[in-house]
N, C-alpha and C positions, 0 to 999 in steps of 0.2 A: 617650268623653268626654275633653275636653281638661283636663289637670290644671294648675291655676294655678302650683303650685310648680315643675313641670317647665318651663313656659313662662318663668317668671321666671329660672330658672337658665340657660336657653338664651339669653334676651335679654342677660343680664349677660355671658355668655361671648362672644357675638357682638360686643357693644359694645366690650369690652376688646380683642379681637383686631383689630377693624376700625379702632379709633382709636389703639391703642398706649398708651392711658392706663388707670390703675387704675380699677376700678369697685367701689363699695360698695353693698350693699343697705340703703338707708335710713340708713346711717351711713358715716363716713369709712373708706376702705379701710385695711387694715393697712399699716404702714411709713411713716407720716407724710408722704404725698406732698403737694406744693404745688399740683398741678393734678390734678383727678380728677372722676369722675362719681358721682352717686348715682342709683340706680334705686329708684323708689317705686311700688308697686302702688296704683292708685287705685280701680278698680271693675271689675266683670265683669257682663256681661249674657249670658244663655243664651237661644238660640232653639231650641225643640223642633223636631225634624225632622218634616217633613210625611210623610204616609203613603207617598209615593213615594220617600223618601230616608231611608236608614238612618243617616245621619251627623248628629250634633248639631253645631251651630255655637255659637261663643262669641266675644264681643267683649271683649277685655281692654284696659284703658286704664292706661297707665303715665306717670309723670312722670320726666323725665330732668333732673337738676340738674347744670349745669356749674359747677364751683367752681375759681376761680383765686385762689390765696393767695400769701403771701410765701414766698420760698425760705428754709427754715430755716438754710441755710448762707451766706446773703447778708444781712448786717445792713442794716436800713432798706429791704428790698425789700417789694413789695406787689403784689397782684393788680391787673390793669388791665381796663378795659372791652374793649379790643382782644383780650386773651387770652381772655376769657370768650366773646366773640362768635366767635372762631376755634374754640373748643371746641364751641359750639353748632352751627356749620357742620359740624364733623367728625361730631358725633352725628347730625345731620339727614341727612347724606350716608350714613352707615353704615346708617341705618334705611330711607331712602326712595329712594336712588339706584338706577337701573336701567341695565342694559346697553342702549345705544341700538340695537344690532342685534337682540337677542333679546327685549328688554323684560323679561327676568328680573331680579329684584333682585340687586344686586351681592354682598350678604351674606345668605346663607341662614340661616333660623331652623328647623333641623330638629327635628321633634317625633316621638317614638317611635310614637304612635298617632294622628297627625294631620298636617295641613299648614296653613301660613299662606296664606290666600287673599286677604288685603287688609291694607294698611298705609296710615295717613293721619295727618296732623298733627291734633291735637285741641286746639290752643290752648296757652296757657301763661301763667304769671304774670309773665314778663318778668324784668328784672334787679333784683337786690337788693343794692346796695352796702352795705358796712359799713365806714365809714372808721375806726372805732375799732380794728379788728383787721386792716386792710389786705386784706380779703377781698372779692372780687366773685363773685356767683353769679347764675345765670339758670336759669329753669325752662321746659321745653317739655313738652308732653303729646302722646303718640302713642297711637292706637287700632289694635289688631291684630285682624283677624278670622281665626279658625282654625276648621277643621272636622275632625272625627274621621274616620278612615279605616277 
Protein backbone atom coordinates (compact mmCIF):
# COMPACT_ATOMS: atom_id res chain seq x y z
CA UNK A 1 0.00 0.00 0.00
CA UNK A 2 1.34 3.44 -0.94
CA UNK A 3 1.55 5.74 2.09
CA UNK A 4 0.44 9.32 1.40
CA UNK A 5 2.79 10.78 4.02
CA UNK A 6 5.81 9.03 2.50
CA UNK A 7 4.87 10.14 -1.01
CA UNK A 8 4.39 13.76 0.13
CA UNK A 9 7.83 13.80 1.78
CA UNK A 10 9.41 12.31 -1.36
CA UNK A 11 7.72 14.89 -3.62
CA UNK A 12 8.85 17.80 -1.43
CA UNK A 13 12.44 16.54 -1.37
CA UNK A 14 12.55 16.00 -5.14
CA UNK A 15 11.04 19.42 -5.91
CA UNK A 16 13.51 21.21 -3.62
CA UNK A 17 16.52 19.35 -5.08
CA UNK A 18 15.43 19.72 -8.72
CA UNK A 19 14.56 23.44 -8.54
CA UNK A 20 17.03 24.66 -5.93
CA UNK A 21 14.18 26.55 -4.22
CA UNK A 22 12.75 26.04 -0.73
CA UNK A 23 9.53 24.03 -0.47
CA UNK A 24 6.94 24.20 2.28
CA UNK A 25 4.14 21.77 2.99
CA UNK A 26 1.04 23.94 2.92
CA UNK A 27 2.87 26.90 4.49
CA UNK A 28 5.80 29.17 3.81
CA UNK A 29 9.12 27.38 4.35
CA UNK A 30 11.33 28.39 7.24
CA UNK A 31 13.87 31.16 6.71
CA UNK A 32 11.65 33.87 5.17
CA UNK A 33 12.46 33.13 1.49
CA UNK A 34 11.19 35.52 -1.16
CA UNK A 35 10.69 32.80 -3.80
CA UNK A 36 9.40 29.36 -2.80
CA UNK A 37 7.00 26.53 -3.51
CA UNK A 38 4.09 25.23 -1.48
CA UNK A 39 3.03 21.60 -1.83
CA UNK A 40 -0.61 20.88 -0.99
CA UNK A 41 -2.12 17.39 -0.98
CA UNK A 42 -5.49 17.50 -2.76
CA UNK A 43 -6.92 13.99 -3.05
CA UNK A 44 -6.18 10.29 -3.30
CA UNK A 45 -7.96 7.56 -5.22
CA UNK A 46 -7.17 3.89 -4.63
CA UNK A 47 -7.73 1.14 -7.16
CA UNK A 48 -7.97 -2.33 -5.72
CA UNK A 49 -5.68 -4.83 -7.36
CA UNK A 50 -7.33 -7.37 -9.67
CA UNK A 51 -6.97 -11.04 -8.79
CA UNK A 52 -4.04 -11.38 -11.18
CA UNK A 53 -2.10 -8.50 -9.60
CA UNK A 54 -0.92 -8.35 -5.99
CA UNK A 55 -0.11 -4.64 -6.20
CA UNK A 56 -2.46 -1.86 -5.14
CA UNK A 57 -2.47 1.34 -7.19
CA UNK A 58 -3.08 4.88 -5.95
CA UNK A 59 -3.54 8.17 -7.78
CA UNK A 60 -2.37 11.08 -5.62
CA UNK A 61 -3.11 14.66 -6.69
CA UNK A 62 -1.09 17.60 -5.42
CA UNK A 63 -1.16 21.33 -5.96
CA UNK A 64 2.19 23.08 -6.37
CA UNK A 65 2.01 26.81 -5.64
CA UNK A 66 4.83 28.98 -6.98
CA UNK A 67 5.27 32.11 -4.87
CA UNK A 68 7.30 35.15 -5.93
CA UNK A 69 7.46 37.91 -3.37
CA UNK A 70 9.49 40.93 -2.42
CA UNK A 71 13.11 40.53 -1.40
CA UNK A 72 13.20 41.39 2.33
CA UNK A 73 16.64 42.96 1.88
CA UNK A 74 15.62 45.18 -1.07
CA UNK A 75 13.24 48.05 -0.27
CA UNK A 76 10.35 48.53 -2.72
CA UNK A 77 10.94 45.15 -4.39
CA UNK A 78 8.03 42.97 -5.46
CA UNK A 79 7.22 39.65 -7.08
CA UNK A 80 6.62 39.66 -10.82
CA UNK A 81 4.61 37.64 -13.29
CA UNK A 82 7.81 36.67 -15.08
CA UNK A 83 9.34 35.30 -11.89
CA UNK A 84 6.30 33.21 -11.03
CA UNK A 85 6.06 31.83 -14.58
CA UNK A 86 9.76 30.92 -14.45
CA UNK A 87 9.12 29.08 -11.18
CA UNK A 88 6.08 27.31 -12.70
CA UNK A 89 8.29 26.13 -15.58
CA UNK A 90 10.97 24.85 -13.17
CA UNK A 91 8.37 22.90 -11.14
CA UNK A 92 6.70 21.48 -14.25
CA UNK A 93 10.07 20.40 -15.64
CA UNK A 94 11.08 18.83 -12.32
CA UNK A 95 7.92 16.73 -12.30
CA UNK A 96 7.27 15.93 -15.96
CA UNK A 97 10.57 16.19 -17.88
CA UNK A 98 11.99 13.00 -19.35
CA UNK A 99 15.32 11.92 -20.73
CA UNK A 100 14.83 11.97 -24.53
CA UNK A 101 16.98 8.86 -25.04
CA UNK A 102 15.57 6.62 -22.30
CA UNK A 103 12.15 8.25 -21.70
CA UNK A 104 12.84 7.89 -17.95
CA UNK A 105 11.83 10.83 -15.77
CA UNK A 106 14.72 13.18 -15.09
CA UNK A 107 13.89 13.37 -11.38
CA UNK A 108 13.09 10.14 -9.61
CA UNK A 109 10.42 9.80 -6.91
CA UNK A 110 11.68 6.75 -4.99
CA UNK A 111 9.19 5.00 -2.71
CA UNK A 112 10.20 2.34 -0.16
CA UNK A 113 7.33 -0.04 -1.01
CA UNK A 114 6.30 1.09 -4.45
CA UNK A 115 7.08 2.96 -7.61
CA UNK A 116 5.62 5.87 -9.54
CA UNK A 117 4.27 4.61 -12.85
CA UNK A 118 2.58 7.76 -14.12
CA UNK A 119 2.75 11.55 -13.84
CA UNK A 120 0.52 14.11 -15.52
CA UNK A 121 -0.65 17.68 -15.29
CA UNK A 122 -4.04 17.89 -13.60
CA UNK A 123 -4.87 21.56 -14.27
CA UNK A 124 -4.46 24.50 -11.96
CA UNK A 125 -5.94 27.68 -10.63
CA UNK A 126 -3.59 29.99 -12.55
CA UNK A 127 -1.99 33.15 -11.23
CA UNK A 128 -3.12 34.99 -8.13
CA UNK A 129 -1.58 38.47 -7.92
CA UNK A 130 -1.84 40.42 -4.70
CA UNK A 131 -0.75 43.99 -5.38
CA UNK A 132 -1.22 45.02 -1.76
CA UNK A 133 1.73 42.95 -0.54
CA UNK A 134 3.76 42.68 -3.81
CA UNK A 135 3.31 38.89 -4.03
CA UNK A 136 2.58 36.89 -7.18
CA UNK A 137 1.55 33.25 -6.92
CA UNK A 138 0.41 30.56 -9.29
CA UNK A 139 -1.04 27.09 -8.79
CA UNK A 140 -0.53 23.95 -10.84
CA UNK A 141 -1.92 20.50 -10.09
CA UNK A 142 -0.25 17.20 -10.83
CA UNK A 143 -1.52 13.63 -10.51
CA UNK A 144 0.87 10.79 -9.74
CA UNK A 145 0.00 7.13 -10.22
CA UNK A 146 1.91 4.82 -7.91
CA UNK A 147 1.82 1.09 -7.42
CA UNK A 148 2.99 -1.01 -4.49
CA UNK A 149 5.72 -3.54 -5.06
